[in-house]
C-alpha positions as CSV (number, residue, x, y, z in Angstrom):
1,M,-97.7,64.2,56.1
2,L,-98.5,60.5,55.5
3,L,-99.3,61.2,51.9
4,Y,-96.0,63.2,51.4
5,I,-94.0,60.3,52.8
6,F,-95.7,57.9,50.5
7,I,-94.9,60.2,47.5
8,A,-91.3,60.3,48.6
9,V,-91.1,56.6,48.8
10,V,-92.6,56.2,45.3
11,L,-90.1,58.7,44.0
12,I,-87.3,56.6,45.4
13,N,-88.8,53.6,43.7
14,A,-88.8,55.6,40.5
15,G,-85.2,56.4,40.9
16,F,-84.3,52.7,41.1
17,F,-86.5,52.0,38.0
18,I,-84.5,54.6,36.1
19,L,-81.3,52.9,37.3
20,F,-82.6,49.6,36.0
21,S,-83.1,51.2,32.6
22,K,-79.3,51.0,32.2
23,F,-80.0,47.3,31.5
24,S,-83.6,47.0,30.6
25,F,-83.3,49.1,27.4
26,L,-80.1,47.5,26.1
27,T,-80.1,45.5,22.9
28,P,-78.4,42.1,23.0
29,E,-75.2,41.9,20.9
30,H,-73.9,38.7,19.5
31,Q,-70.3,39.0,20.5
32,V,-67.8,37.0,18.5
33,S,-64.2,36.8,19.6
34,T,-61.7,37.2,16.8
35,E,-59.5,34.7,18.6
36,S,-60.3,31.4,20.2
37,F,-58.3,31.5,23.4
38,P,-58.1,28.3,25.4
39,I,-60.8,28.2,28.2
40,S,-61.1,26.2,31.4
41,V,-64.7,25.4,32.3
42,I,-64.8,24.7,36.1
43,V,-67.6,22.9,37.9
44,C,-67.7,22.1,41.6
45,A,-70.1,19.2,42.5
46,K,-71.2,17.9,45.8
47,N,-73.6,14.9,45.6
48,E,-74.6,15.7,42.0
49,A,-74.2,12.3,40.3
50,E,-77.5,12.5,38.4
51,N,-77.1,16.1,37.3
52,L,-73.5,15.4,36.1
53,K,-74.7,12.5,33.9
54,N,-77.1,14.9,32.2
55,N,-74.9,18.0,31.9
56,I,-71.4,16.8,31.3
57,P,-72.3,15.8,27.7
58,L,-73.8,19.3,27.2
59,W,-70.6,21.0,28.4
60,L,-68.5,18.8,26.2
61,S,-70.6,19.5,23.2
62,Q,-69.8,23.3,23.2
63,E,-68.8,24.6,19.8
64,Y,-65.4,25.8,20.8
65,P,-62.0,24.6,19.5
66,N,-59.9,24.6,22.7
67,F,-61.3,24.1,26.2
68,E,-60.8,21.8,29.2
69,L,-63.4,20.7,31.7
70,I,-62.3,20.8,35.3
71,L,-64.7,18.6,37.4
72,I,-64.3,19.0,41.2
73,D,-65.8,16.3,43.5
74,D,-66.3,18.2,46.8
75,A,-66.2,15.2,49.2
76,S,-69.4,13.7,47.8
77,S,-71.1,10.8,49.5
78,D,-73.0,9.6,46.4
79,D,-71.7,8.4,43.0
80,T,-70.4,11.8,42.0
81,R,-66.7,10.6,41.9
82,E,-67.5,7.5,39.9
83,V,-69.5,9.5,37.3
84,I,-66.7,12.0,37.0
85,E,-64.1,9.3,36.5
86,S,-66.1,7.4,34.0
87,F,-66.3,10.5,31.7
88,A,-62.7,11.4,32.3
89,K,-61.6,8.0,31.0
90,D,-63.3,8.8,27.6
91,Y,-62.4,12.4,27.2
92,D,-58.8,13.8,27.3
93,N,-60.0,17.4,28.0
94,I,-61.6,16.4,31.3
95,H,-59.4,16.9,34.4
96,T,-60.5,15.9,37.8
97,V,-60.0,17.2,41.4
98,H,-61.2,15.1,44.3
99,I,-61.6,16.7,47.8
100,E,-61.5,14.8,51.0
101,N,-63.2,16.2,54.2
102,N,-60.9,17.5,56.9
103,E,-61.5,19.4,60.1
104,T,-60.3,22.8,58.7
105,F,-62.1,22.9,55.4
106,W,-65.2,20.7,56.1
107,S,-67.8,21.4,53.4
108,N,-66.0,24.6,52.4
109,K,-66.8,25.1,48.7
110,K,-64.3,27.9,48.3
111,Y,-61.4,25.6,49.3
112,S,-62.6,23.1,46.7
113,M,-63.0,25.9,44.1
114,T,-59.5,27.1,44.8
115,L,-58.0,23.7,44.2
116,G,-60.0,23.5,40.9
117,I,-58.7,26.9,39.8
118,K,-55.1,25.9,40.6
119,R,-55.7,22.7,38.5
120,A,-56.7,24.7,35.4
121,Y,-54.2,25.1,32.7
122,N,-55.8,28.2,31.0
123,K,-55.9,31.8,32.1
124,R,-59.5,32.3,31.1
125,M,-62.1,30.5,33.2
126,L,-65.8,29.9,32.9
127,F,-67.8,28.7,36.0
128,T,-71.1,27.0,36.3
129,D,-72.9,24.6,38.7
130,A,-73.4,20.9,38.4
131,D,-77.2,21.3,38.0
132,C,-76.9,23.9,35.2
133,R,-77.4,23.2,31.6
134,P,-76.2,25.7,28.9
135,A,-79.0,27.2,26.8
136,S,-77.0,26.3,23.6
137,N,-73.7,25.0,22.3
138,Q,-72.6,28.6,21.9
139,W,-72.7,29.3,25.7
140,L,-68.9,28.9,26.2
141,R,-68.1,31.1,23.2
142,L,-70.5,33.9,24.0
143,M,-69.7,34.0,27.8
144,T,-66.0,34.3,27.2
145,A,-65.9,36.5,24.0
146,S,-65.2,39.7,25.9
147,L,-62.5,38.3,28.2
148,D,-59.3,40.1,27.5
149,K,-56.7,42.2,29.3
150,E,-59.2,45.0,30.0
151,K,-62.4,42.9,30.6
152,Q,-61.4,40.3,33.1
153,L,-64.9,39.5,34.6
154,I,-68.1,38.6,32.7
155,L,-71.5,38.4,34.5
156,G,-74.0,36.0,33.0
157,Y,-77.6,35.0,33.6
158,G,-78.4,31.8,35.5
159,A,-82.1,31.1,34.9
160,Y,-84.4,28.5,36.3
161,E,-86.6,26.1,34.3
162,K,-90.2,27.2,33.9
163,Q,-92.6,24.9,35.6
164,K,-96.2,25.2,36.9
165,G,-97.1,26.7,40.3
166,L,-96.7,29.7,42.4
167,L,-93.4,28.6,43.9
168,N,-91.8,28.3,40.5
169,A,-93.0,31.8,39.5
170,L,-91.6,33.2,42.8
171,I,-88.2,31.5,42.2
172,R,-88.0,32.8,38.6
173,F,-89.1,36.3,39.7
174,E,-86.6,36.5,42.5
175,T,-83.9,35.3,40.0
176,L,-85.1,37.9,37.4
177,M,-85.0,40.8,39.9
178,T,-81.5,39.8,41.2
179,A,-80.2,39.7,37.6
180,I,-81.8,43.1,36.7
181,Q,-80.1,44.6,39.7
182,Y,-76.6,43.3,39.1
183,F,-76.7,43.8,35.4
184,S,-77.9,47.4,35.9
185,Y,-75.4,48.3,38.6
186,A,-72.6,46.9,36.4
187,K,-73.7,49.0,33.4
188,A,-73.9,52.0,35.7
189,G,-70.2,51.4,36.7
190,M,-71.0,49.9,40.1
191,P,-70.7,46.0,39.7
192,Y,-71.5,44.4,43.0
193,M,-72.3,40.7,42.4
194,G,-72.7,37.8,40.0
195,V,-73.9,34.2,40.1
196,G,-71.7,31.1,40.1
197,R,-74.2,29.4,37.8
198,N,-72.9,31.5,35.0
199,L,-69.7,33.6,35.6
200,A,-66.4,34.0,33.8
201,Y,-63.1,35.6,34.9
202,T,-59.4,35.4,34.4
203,S,-56.9,33.6,36.7
204,Q,-55.0,36.9,36.9
205,L,-58.0,38.6,38.5
206,F,-58.4,35.7,40.9
207,Y,-54.7,35.7,42.0
208,D,-54.5,39.5,42.1
209,N,-57.3,39.5,44.6
210,R,-55.9,36.6,46.7
211,G,-58.7,34.4,45.6
212,F,-61.3,33.9,48.3
213,M,-59.0,34.6,51.2
214,S,-60.7,37.7,52.5
215,H,-64.0,35.8,52.9
216,M,-62.9,32.1,53.2
217,N,-64.7,31.9,56.6
218,V,-68.0,32.8,55.1
219,P,-69.8,29.6,54.1
220,S,-71.1,30.9,50.7
221,G,-70.1,33.7,48.4
222,D,-67.6,32.1,46.1
223,D,-69.4,34.0,43.4
224,D,-71.0,37.2,44.7
225,L,-68.4,38.0,47.3
226,F,-65.5,37.5,44.9
227,V,-67.3,39.8,42.3
228,N,-68.0,42.4,45.0
229,E,-64.3,42.5,45.9
230,A,-62.7,42.2,42.5
231,A,-65.2,43.9,40.0
232,T,-64.6,47.5,38.9
233,S,-66.3,49.6,36.2
234,E,-63.3,49.0,34.0
235,N,-62.8,45.3,34.3
236,T,-66.4,44.1,34.2
237,E,-68.8,43.3,31.3
238,I,-72.2,41.6,31.2
239,C,-73.5,38.9,28.8
240,F,-77.2,38.5,28.4
241,D,-77.5,36.8,25.0
242,E,-80.2,34.2,25.4
243,N,-77.9,31.5,23.9
244,A,-75.5,32.2,26.8
245,F,-78.0,31.6,29.6
246,T,-77.7,28.6,31.9
247,Y,-80.8,26.8,33.2
248,S,-81.2,25.0,36.6
249,I,-83.9,22.9,38.0
250,P,-85.6,24.9,40.7
251,K,-86.3,23.7,44.2
252,Q,-89.5,21.7,44.5
253,S,-90.5,22.8,48.0
254,F,-90.9,26.1,49.6
255,K,-88.8,25.0,52.6
256,A,-85.8,24.0,50.4
257,W,-85.9,27.3,48.5
258,F,-86.3,29.3,51.7
259,L,-83.2,27.6,53.2
260,Q,-81.3,28.3,50.0
261,K,-82.2,32.0,50.1
262,R,-81.3,32.2,53.7
263,R,-77.8,31.0,52.9
264,H,-77.5,33.4,50.0
265,V,-78.7,36.4,51.9
266,T,-76.0,36.0,54.6
267,T,-73.3,37.0,52.0
268,A,-74.9,40.4,51.4
269,M,-73.7,41.5,54.9
270,H,-70.1,41.3,53.6
271,Y,-70.7,43.6,50.5
272,K,-69.0,46.9,50.3
273,N,-70.8,49.6,52.3
274,K,-72.1,51.5,49.3
275,H,-73.7,48.4,47.8
276,R,-75.3,47.4,51.1
277,V,-76.8,50.9,51.5
278,L,-78.2,51.0,48.0
279,L,-79.6,47.5,48.3
280,C,-81.1,48.3,51.7
281,I,-82.7,51.5,50.4
282,Y,-84.2,49.6,47.5
283,Y,-85.7,46.9,49.7
284,L,-87.0,49.4,52.3
285,S,-88.6,51.5,49.6
286,N,-90.4,48.5,48.2
287,L,-91.6,47.5,51.7
288,L,-92.7,51.0,52.6
289,F,-94.6,51.3,49.3
290,W,-96.9,48.4,50.2
291,V,-97.2,49.4,53.9
292,L,-97.9,53.1,53.2
293,G,-100.0,52.4,50.2
294,V,-102.5,50.4,52.3
295,T,-102.3,52.9,55.1
296,C,-103.0,55.8,52.8
297,F,-106.1,54.1,51.4
298,V,-107.4,53.9,54.9
299,F,-106.7,57.4,56.1
300,V,-106.6,59.5,53.0
301,D,-109.1,60.1,50.2
302,W,-108.7,57.1,48.0
303,K,-108.3,59.0,44.7
304,T,-104.9,60.5,45.4
305,P,-103.3,57.2,46.7
306,L,-104.8,55.4,43.7
307,A,-103.2,57.8,41.3
308,I,-99.8,57.4,43.0
309,V,-100.0,53.6,43.0
310,L,-101.0,53.5,39.3
311,F,-98.1,55.8,38.5
312,R,-95.7,53.5,40.3
313,F,-97.1,50.3,38.7
314,I,-96.8,51.9,35.2
315,L,-93.2,52.7,35.8
316,Q,-92.7,49.1,37.0
317,Y,-94.3,47.6,33.9
318,I,-92.2,49.8,31.7
319,F,-88.8,49.3,33.2
320,I,-89.1,45.8,34.7
321,G,-91.4,44.6,31.9
322,N,-88.8,45.4,29.2
323,A,-86.2,43.4,31.2
324,T,-88.5,40.4,31.3
325,K,-88.3,40.3,27.5
326,L,-84.5,40.4,27.5
327,L,-84.3,37.6,30.0
328,K,-87.1,35.5,28.4
329,E,-89.5,35.8,31.4
330,K,-92.4,37.6,29.7
331,G,-94.8,35.1,31.3
332,L,-94.2,36.8,34.7
333,L,-95.2,40.2,33.4
334,P,-98.9,40.2,34.2
335,Y,-98.2,39.2,37.9
336,L,-95.4,41.7,38.7
337,P,-97.1,43.5,41.6
338,L,-98.3,40.3,43.3
339,L,-94.9,38.6,42.9
340,E,-93.2,41.7,44.3
341,L,-95.4,41.6,47.3
342,F,-94.6,38.0,48.0
343,L,-90.9,38.7,47.5
344,V,-91.0,41.6,50.0
345,V,-92.6,39.4,52.6
346,L,-90.2,36.6,51.9
347,Q,-87.2,38.9,52.3
348,L,-88.5,40.2,55.6
349,T,-89.0,36.7,56.8
350,I,-85.5,35.7,55.8
351,F,-84.0,38.7,57.5
352,I,-85.7,37.8,60.8
353,S,-84.8,34.1,60.5
354,N,-81.1,34.9,59.8
355,K,-81.0,37.2,62.9
356,M,-82.1,34.2,65.0
357,A,-79.7,31.6,63.4
358,K,-77.5,31.7,60.4
359,P,-77.0,28.7,58.0
360,K,-73.4,27.5,57.9
361,R,-72.9,25.0,55.0
362,W,-73.2,25.3,51.3
363,K,-74.8,21.8,51.2
């Protein structure tokens, strides 16, 4: 019976790997829009003075004929406001929004983002974070090339800089697996999330869905909860051209990353039921694979469990491995099983921690 359950779990894993093939076997297409519609690039920053000094010049250097840069100072306590204003004096296409703290919207990023979107002149908008640098000067053009009356939401990839150490590998692997899932679900006609580090949508989509109103009380989720509510199989497209990536500096301590992931995970409880069920089944199948795999080696003749484990690892290397090439993370490929085990344990720990106490602020 134990062996049969283990086989069933591996078959469920295999089903998800086949789902991931919707993305992992795609070929990147260099999309070029026939028209250069005006674009609003929107960045919300809270205590990001140094990152803004580095990244504002990169956003301004995009090879695109008509765009504005909306910089939102979300009640920062450092020099963020001064940095924003210094650039705004020199560039006519920079527009600023300054948020003051108040009792109702204290540290609510969605409130700040809403004011930034209302400040934008253009109907097509591209979003990123203050700590994100575009991979090239074609980022803006590539991420918005598909925006039209039919495709009103574009999901991009927000990567993390490659550095030495296990923590960095874990951060990049978790980011990779998240992207594989939301890209694959989108291609399967079930878009469920995106990342604010690299996301584009139209003002019409924003206002048609009443912005962030349905989840304004949730501290995070200006990206994934909005996508979960507004995305459909018809209005959503993905962009995974390597020149359209953004790159962020990863957390330098496990504690800081753990707290960040705790905050992100709280939003998943507000996804549509079908998405929550599928994500839960995927996580449980991964957890049970490791638990039952070890158990079977103890209580069953080792040859059969070994064959099942190898079968599952081969599928993983085929379907996940191909995605590492698309998302420029081939360096993670040799360590897939080990990184997956670490991630399963981390997710279980986060689930237990969030049951005890939930994080409340985005920064």
